[in-house]
C-alpha positions in Angstrom: -89.4 -88.5 57.3 -89.9 -84.4 57.8 -87.8 -82.1 55.5 -87.5 -79.0 56.1 -87.0 -77.0 52.8 -84.5 -74.8 53.3 -85.2 -71.0 51.0 -83.8 -69.6 49.4 -82.1 -72.4 47.4 -81.4 -73.2 44.1 -80.8 -71.3 40.7 -79.3 -67.5 41.7 -80.0 -65.1 38.7 -76.3 -65.0 37.1 -76.9 -68.8 36.4 -80.3 -68.6 35.2 -78.7 -65.8 33.2 -75.9 -67.9 31.5 -78.4 -71.2 31.0 -80.8 -68.3 28.9 -77.9 -66.8 27.3 -76.6 -70.4 26.0 -80.2 -71.3 25.3 -80.3 -68.7 22.6 -77.0 -69.0 21.1 -78.0 -72.5 20.7 -81.6 -71.9 18.9 -79.9 -69.3 16.5 -77.3 -71.1 15.0 -78.8 -74.6 13.7 -76.0 -76.6 12.6 -73.3 -74.2 13.7 -70.5 -75.3 16.2 -71.2 -73.9 19.6 -69.0 -74.9 22.3 -69.0 -73.8 26.5 -65.3 -72.9 27.4 -65.2 -75.2 30.7 -68.5 -76.4 32.3 -71.6 -73.2 32.1 -72.1 -73.4 35.4 -70.5 -76.7 38.0 -73.6 -79.2 37.6 -73.4 -82.2 35.3 -77.2 -82.5 34.5 -77.0 -78.5 32.7 -73.9 -79.9 31.3 -76.0 -82.9 30.0 -79.0 -81.2 29.0 -76.8 -78.6 26.5 -74.8 -81.8 24.8 -78.3 -83.0 24.0 -78.9 -79.5 22.5 -75.6 -80.1 20.3 -73.5 -77.8 22.3 -69.7 -79.6 22.9 -68.4 -78.9 26.3 -64.0 -77.9 25.9 -62.6 -78.7 29.2 -59.1 -78.2 29.9 -56.9 -77.1 33.1 -57.2 -73.2 32.0 -59.7 -70.8 29.8 -56.8 -70.4 27.3 -55.9 -74.3 27.0 -59.6 -75.0 26.3 -59.7 -72.3 23.7 -56.5 -74.2 21.5 -59.3 -76.5 20.9 -61.7 -74.7 19.3 -60.7 -73.6 15.7 -64.5 -72.2 14.3 -67.6 -71.0 15.3 -68.9 -69.8 18.3 -68.0 -69.8 22.1 -69.5 -69.2 24.8 -68.0 -67.7 28.1 -69.2 -69.4 31.1 -70.7 -68.1 34.5 -67.4 -67.4 35.8 -65.7 -65.3 33.3 -62.5 -65.2 31.7 -59.7 -63.1 31.3 -59.1 -60.5 28.7 -56.2 -62.9 27.5 -59.0 -65.1 26.0 -61.0 -63.3 25.1 -59.2 -61.4 22.8 -57.0 -64.4 21.8 -60.6 -65.8 20.4 -61.6 -62.9 18.7 -58.0 -62.8 16.7 -58.8 -66.6 15.7 -62.3 -65.7 14.4 -64.5 -66.9 16.7 -67.7 -65.5 17.4 -68.2 -65.0 21.5 -71.4 -65.2 23.8 -70.7 -64.0 27.2 -72.7 -65.7 29.8 -70.5 -64.5 32.9 -72.7 -63.6 35.8 -73.4 -59.9 36.4 -72.0 -59.5 40.1 -68.6 -61.7 38.6 -68.7 -58.8 35.8 -68.0 -56.1 38.4 -65.5 -57.8 40.1 -63.3 -57.8 36.9 -64.1 -54.0 36.8 -63.1 -53.2 40.8 -60.0 -55.0 40.0 -59.2 -53.3 37.1 -59.7 -49.9 38.1 -57.8 -51.1 41.5 -55.0 -51.8 39.4 -55.0 -48.7 37.1 -55.0 -46.3 40.6 -52.1 -48.0 41.7 -53.1 -50.7 44.3 -51.7 -53.9 45.0 -54.6 -56.2 45.4 -55.2 -59.9 47.7 -57.8 -61.8 45.9 -59.2 -63.9 48.3 -60.8 -67.0 46.5 -59.9 -71.1 45.5 -57.1 -72.2 43.4 -58.1 -74.2 40.6 -61.5 -72.3 40.0 -62.0 -70.8 36.9 -62.9 -67.6 38.4 -60.1 -66.2 40.2 -58.5 -67.2 36.7 -60.2 -64.6 35.0 -59.7 -62.4 37.5 -56.4 -62.9 38.4 -55.8 -62.5 34.1 -56.8 -58.6 34.4 -54.0 -57.9 36.0 -51.7 -60.9 37.1 -48.4 -58.6 38.0 -50.9 -56.5 40.8 -53.0 -59.6 42.3 -51.9 -61.9 44.7 -54.5 -64.6 45.5 -54.8 -65.9 49.2 -57.2 -69.1 50.3 -56.3 -68.6 53.9 -55.7 -66.8 57.0 -51.9 -69.0 57.3 -51.4 -67.2 53.8 -51.7 -63.9 55.1 -48.9 -64.2 57.3 -46.1 -65.2 54.9 -47.6 -62.3 52.5 -44.7 -59.8 52.1 -46.0 -56.5 50.3 -44.3 -53.3 50.0 -47.0 -51.1 48.3 -48.8 -49.1 50.7 -51.8 -48.3 48.7 -53.1 -52.1 49.5 -57.2 -53.4 48.7 -58.5 -56.8 49.1 -61.4 -58.5 47.2 -63.1 -61.9 46.8 -64.6 -64.6 44.5 -68.5 -64.5 44.5 -68.8 -67.9 46.2 -66.8 -68.0 49.6 -68.1 -69.0 53.0 -69.0 -65.6 54.7 -67.4 -66.9 57.7 -64.0 -67.9 56.1 -63.3 -64.5 54.1 -64.6 -62.8 57.6 -61.6 -64.6 59.4 -59.2 -63.5 56.5 -60.0 -59.6 56.2 -59.6 -59.6 59.6 -56.4 -61.0 59.7 -55.5 -59.0 56.8 -56.6 -55.6 58.6 -54.8 -56.2 61.4 -51.3 -57.2 59.3 -52.2 -53.9 57.3 -54.1 -51.6 58.7 -54.4 -49.4 55.8 -55.9 -51.9 53.5 -59.4 -50.8 51.5 -61.5 -53.8 51.6 -64.2 -54.8 49.0 -66.0 -58.0 49.7 -67.7 -59.5 46.6 -69.3 -62.4 48.0 -72.3 -62.3 46.1 -75.8 -62.1 47.4 -77.1 -64.9 46.5 -74.6 -66.6 47.9 -74.7 -64.9 51.1 -78.7 -65.4 51.5 -78.2 -69.0 50.1 -75.3 -70.2 53.3 -77.6 -67.6 55.9 -80.9 -69.7 55.8 -78.7 -72.9 55.5 -76.9 -72.3 58.9 -80.5 -71.0 60.5 -82.2 -73.7 59.0 -80.1 -75.9 60.6 -80.1 -75.6 63.9 -83.8 -77.4 63.7 -82.9 -79.9 62.2 -81.1 -83.3 62.9 -79.2 -83.1 59.5 -78.7 -81.1 56.1 -78.7 -82.8 52.6 -77.0 -80.4 50.3 -77.5 -80.8 46.2 -75.4 -79.6 43.5 -71.9 -80.7 41.9 -68.8 -81.7 43.8 -67.3 -78.9 41.6 -69.5 -76.5 42.4 -67.6 -73.7 44.8 -71.2 -72.3 46.7 -72.4 -76.0 46.5 -69.4 -76.9 48.6 -69.6 -73.8 51.0 -73.3 -75.0 52.0 -71.9 -78.4 53.6 -69.1 -76.9 55.1 -71.0 -73.7 56.4 -74.0 -76.4 58.1 -70.9 -78.7 59.7 -68.7 -75.7 61.1 -71.3 -73.2 62.4 -74.6 -74.8 62.8 -72.7 -78.3 64.1 -74.6 -80.9 61.9 -73.9 -83.4 59.7 -74.4 -82.5 56.0 -73.9 -84.7 52.8 -73.5 -83.2 49.3 -75.6 -85.5 46.7 -75.6 -85.3 42.8 -79.0 -86.5 42.7 -81.6 -88.7 44.7 -79.6 -92.1 43.7 -76.9 -90.5 46.1 -78.7 -91.0 49.4 -77.9 -93.7 51.8 -79.7 -94.9 53.8 -77.8 -95.6 57.1 -77.1 -91.4 57.5 -81.1 -91.1 58.3 -80.7 -94.1 60.6 -82.4 -92.2 64.1 -83.4 -89.1 62.1 -85.8 -87.5 62.1 -85.9 -84.2 60.4 -84.0 -83.4 57.5 -83.0 -80.3 55.9 -82.8 -80.0 51.6 -80.9 -77.4 50.5 -79.3 -76.1 47.0 -76.2 -74.7 45.4 -77.0 -72.1 42.9 -76.2 -74.5 40.0 -78.2 -77.1 40.7 -81.8 -77.5 38.4 -84.9 -77.3 40.8 -86.2 -80.8 39.5 -82.9 -82.7 40.8 -84.0 -81.1 44.3 -87.5 -82.0 44.0 -86.9 -86.0 43.4 -84.2 -85.5 46.4 -87.0 -84.3 48.6 -90.0 -86.9 47.2 -87.6 -89.4 48.1 -86.7 -88.5 51.5 -90.0 -87.8 52.7 -91.1 -91.2 51.3 -88.5 -92.6 53.9 -88.9 -94.4 57.5 -85.9 -93.9 59.0 -85.0 -96.7 61.1 -84.5 -96.3 64.8 -81.3 -95.6 66.3 -78.8 -98.5 66.9 -78.7 -99.3 71.0 -75.6 -99.7 72.3 -75.1 -103.0 73.2 
């Protein structure tokens, strides 16, 4: 099997920073309780690695609910960021706080705070249930509207003349562009602040371009990861190639490769490189079966 190793792929700078922060926290506090307030990054391999170091995962439907499960020790704020209320409550409980928020997400929080302080109503493009929007909306819940689709734009009823739009950092570039275009049609005065991070954009663009010369694409990563899911989506929607999400080489299915000879491989921004290497090695060793002939 010919394997096209799509680059860039794998860890982004925010994930590297978050993992470094948690490793340091665990090393500096032997014997102390260290807890991740939610998944540090959305990858089970990373979560298991830190469990082996004694770091406890505290997961719940919201970061505030997770915080209720921690009474002592150190909490690590994940790469996705948290609301001001979570920070304040953690400090009020006397917890030590290690902040592993991605610097790109920090910038979005700062932008939203500034806009709301200046009297703007903010439309935030993001995925419901994802921790990144949860944290950003917590900056000024009375002034921010969460939107997921073009259809939701048409249902917005906004009276403010000062409108701005910003985004979750891990969305599809193309979906986001379509939503922003519809917002501009409905609200010509709106200020646009596209905060999709550079790492997300580069990985999506590379995947779409490489997929054009492949029979199919394998995306390595977790189904919990927004940026990983978007890689699958853009390959299918923009390059019109089959795309399969796998957590590891064990998830590869021989039937996917029947009649396929050139397979692209990319991975989400929170996927450890050794997991992707194992997938590539497994694919390179495959001898694809010929496509079935019509009866």
